[in-house]
N, C-alpha and C positions, 0 to 999 in steps of 0.2 A: 444949365447944364450944357455941354459942349457941343458945339455944330456937326452932323455927320457929315463928314465930307466925301469927294470921289475916289481916293486912294484909302481903303481897308486893308488890315492885311490880316488874314487868318493865322492868328500865332500858336506855336506849336508849344507843349506845354512843359518847362521840364521837369525830369522826374530824377532823384540820385538813383545810387546803386543801390538800393534795397526797394526800386520803385514809389520811393514817397516820393510827392510833388515839393519840387524843390523853389519854396514862394518866393525867397530869396535871389534867385537866378531869375525867376520869372519876372520881379522886378526890375532887374537889370537888363533885360532883354526888352521888356517893354519899353523901356527907355530910350534903347540903343534903336529898335524900327521906329519910333516918331521923331527922335534926331535924326534918320536916316529919311524923312519926306513923307512920311505916313501922317494920314490924316485922320487912321481911329484903327481899334484894335478891334477884331471879334475874338472873344475869347470861349473855351468851353465846345469850340465847333467842331466837327471831327477831325480836323486837322489837329487839333489840340486833346485828340484822344476822350473825347468826352464820356462813351462808352465805358471807357474807366477807371472814371469817375466816382465818388458817391457824388450826392447832392451838397453836403457837407463840406465835401472838399472844392464843389463848384463853387458854391458861395464866398469861402475864405478866399478863391483864388482871385473872382471878380471884385471882393472889396479891396484885396492888395494892390491889385492891378490899376485900378480906379484910385487909389489913396496915391502911388506911385504916378502916375501921368496928370492930376489935377483935372484942369481944364485946356490943359493944353491939346489934349485929345480925345477923340469921345472913344466911350466904351462899348461895344455890343456885345451881350452876353447867351451864347447859346445856352436856352432853358426849356426845350419842345424835344419831345421823343413820341414813340407810338401810346406812350400811356398819358391818357388826357387830364386826369384829374392831377399827377404828380407836375403836369408842366405848366398848369393854371399854377397850384404851388409855387412851385420854382421860380418860376416869373413874376410873382408879387413879391417872394425875399430877394430877389435881385433886386427889385425896384427899392427895397430897403436898405438894400449898402451903397446906394446910390450911380450902378449906370446909365448909361444913356440912352441906352435903347436895347431892342430883343430881338434875337434872330429864329425866324419864325421857321423851322426846316417842316418840310413833306412828310408825313412819321413814315419808316419803314417796316415793310412786311407785311404791316395789317390792311393796305389796299383798300381805303375806304372809298365810295363815291366823291365822285365831285361835291354834291351837297353837300357832305360828309366832313368832308376837308374844311368847306365856308364854315359850318358850323366851329367847327372846331376852332379853326384861328379867329373867327369872331367870340366866341367863347375867353379865348385867351387873350384878346386886346380889349375884352370887354371888361378885363378884370386888372387893367392897370393902367395907366396913365401916360406910360413910358409908348416909343414910337417904336412900332416894328418894322421888322425887313423879312417880307418872304423868303423865302428861299428853295428851291424847285430843283432837283436835282435827281433824275429819274435812275441814274448807272449806280446810283447808290441804294433808293429805296425801293426802285421796283414800279415806282408810279409817276407819271407826268401827270402836274399839274396844269390842266389849258389853261388857253389865254383865256376863256370867258370865265372861268372861275376867277382868276387871276386880275380882270378889271371889276368883276363884282366888288370884290374883298378890297381894290383900293378905293371903293366909295366909303370904307368905314374911316374916317377923323384919322386916327391914329395907325394906319398901316400906311406905311409913307413910301416903300418901294420894292422891291425885289431881287434878289442874286438870282439869276438865271442860267442855269451849267444846264440845261436841257439838250446843248447845240443845233436846236432846234429852229434858222433863220427866221423861218415865217414865224413861225408863233413869239418868238422876241420882236420881231418887227408889229406883230398886230398887238404888242403888249403895249408896246414904245408908241403906235401911233392912235392907239384906245384908252389909255390913261386919262385921269382927270390931270388938269394942271394941278403941279407940286409933287408927284407921282413919280418915283425915278429908280429907273433900272440899271444895277451893277450889274458887270460881267463877273459869272462864277469862274469862268476859265481864262487863263493868261490869254492862251492860243487867238481866244476866240473876243478881244477886249476893241482888236482895233477895228472890226465889222461891226462892234456893237454899235462905239461910239459913233461911228460914220453913221449910222441908223437911226442913230437920238438917244442915244443912250447916256448915262451920267456919271458912270464909274468903272471902279473892278473892285472886287473881292481878291487878294492876290496875295499868292506865295511865292515870288519871285523877284527877279535883278536884284535889285537895292538887300530885297531882305534875305536872300539868302547869299549872299554876298556879305552881310555883316553876320550871318550865321557861321558860316565858314570859316571866316577872319577872325572874329574875337573870342568863339567857342571852342572851334578848331573843327576839323573834319571829321575825325575819329568821333565826335561829339554829338551830330548833328543826324538827325534821324527824320524819315517822313511819316514813321507811325510803327510802336515794336510791335504791331497785330503784322504787319506787313510780312513777318517772317514767316509766319504760318500762313496767310491768306494772299498774299501779296498786293498788291496796288490796281485802283482801276486802272483798265488798259487806257481809255483816254486819257488819263495824267501821265503815263508810262510814255504816250507814245509823245505826250507836248514835253515830255521831260530830257525825249531821247534829241530834239532839234533845239532845245535851248542854251542860250548861252549869255554868258556875262559881258556887252562891250567892248572892242579893246580898251577904249575910252576911260569907263570906268574902272576897269581894271589897274591900268595907267593913274587915274585922278586917286584911288583912295584905297588901292594896292587888294581889290576883289582878287580871288582866285582865277583861276581858268577852270572850265567846265569841261574836267577831262574826264573818259571813259571811266578812268578809276575812282574818280571823285563821284557817280554820277549810280558808280555800284555800290559805294560805301554808303549815301544818304538811303537810297532806295533796296537795301535790305543788308550790307553787312556789317554793318553796326547795331542794328537792329538785334545780333546776335550775343552780344555782350551782356544784357541784361538778362538773357537768359541759361547764359555760362556755356552758350553751344560751339566747339572746338570748327573753327571753318575745314582746318586742312582735314581733319578727321572725316565730316561730311562728302565735303568734295573725294577721299579719296575713295571712301564706298561706293558714290553716286559714278565713278568713272564704269562701276562693274553694273551699273542699273540699266534695263530695260528700256525705261523710259528717256535714262541721257544720251542709250544711243537712239534712240530714236529724235530726240530733240539735232543733237549733232549732224545726222543724216537731214534732218530740215535745213539747218542752217547753211548747209552746202547745196541743197539744194528747192529752194522753197519753192513753194507749192499750197494754195495761193500765196502772190507774192503780194499781195497788201499796196499796190500802185494807185494812186490817187488820180483821179479823174473826175472832168467838170470842170464847174468855174472856178476860176484863183482867185477873182477882184469882186469887186462891189459890183461894178459896174457889169462884168458878164453876167455874174447871175442874178438882178435883175431884170437886162434883157432876156434870160431866160426862163425868169418866172412868167414875165411878158409875155413871152412869146408860147407858153405852156395855158395862158388865160388862170394864172394866178397859182398854178402848182407846181410845185419845183421837179416833181418829177413826171 
């Protein structure tokens, strides 16, 4: 079984023009990501559009990617949702095709109490011998798993870590400080990696830097998209904010031939490329939108934004800790 390293890449799932999974391209992408420095791959997570796939498709995808990368890298399978029994069965099937670990995501919509979350993940862990990584992402699930529940789950032998995307520095620090030896914390947001690593975090489940550079260079800027559902629902606002400021360094651009992240390229990845699978004529949509009341309001807001969303507060870890100490342990 491959070691679960520090840099895990949340891999997108390639689809063909008919909306079917392109397993050949998935293998090629997996190899490219490992060659670019990733220690492991998270397959079938939300970045991989897991809600769009059947269980059979997921299992085949897990198997093909693991067969492709072998022991070069760990394959972490996203096997959980808000269906408890299905999560257990899919986790057992994933173990059967040779994956190295499971991503155990807080269920969306149901909003169980903390005791319910504990029992949910405890039962999944008991059904398999694979190591499990918890995933707390309240911006998507509408439920934050508190630090006490995470630490309680950390006592289960084969729950080995957590991907923390709560964006709550106090909670994340409490998990790092209170967890048993060997329990690891991966940052779930690229823009929070530095601060989490500074407080004792282990690594990052990333979707950026080498990853975006490789995708755009080798697959083409017109063929990379955040998720085909973005055209209907948009992307999570926190990820939009991070992506607006994300840039591939000049050094990586020069060394590997990666593209510069221009506004045009960002627009393609976060929306325009998602129009192709649905046969949407962008020019026609934009033409109609110019006469839309909402579009007029948006234009007015761009010209005179209120509120302006400027960021205040501590900008460094040192400033944050000083503020925390001054307030008696409360960030606000």
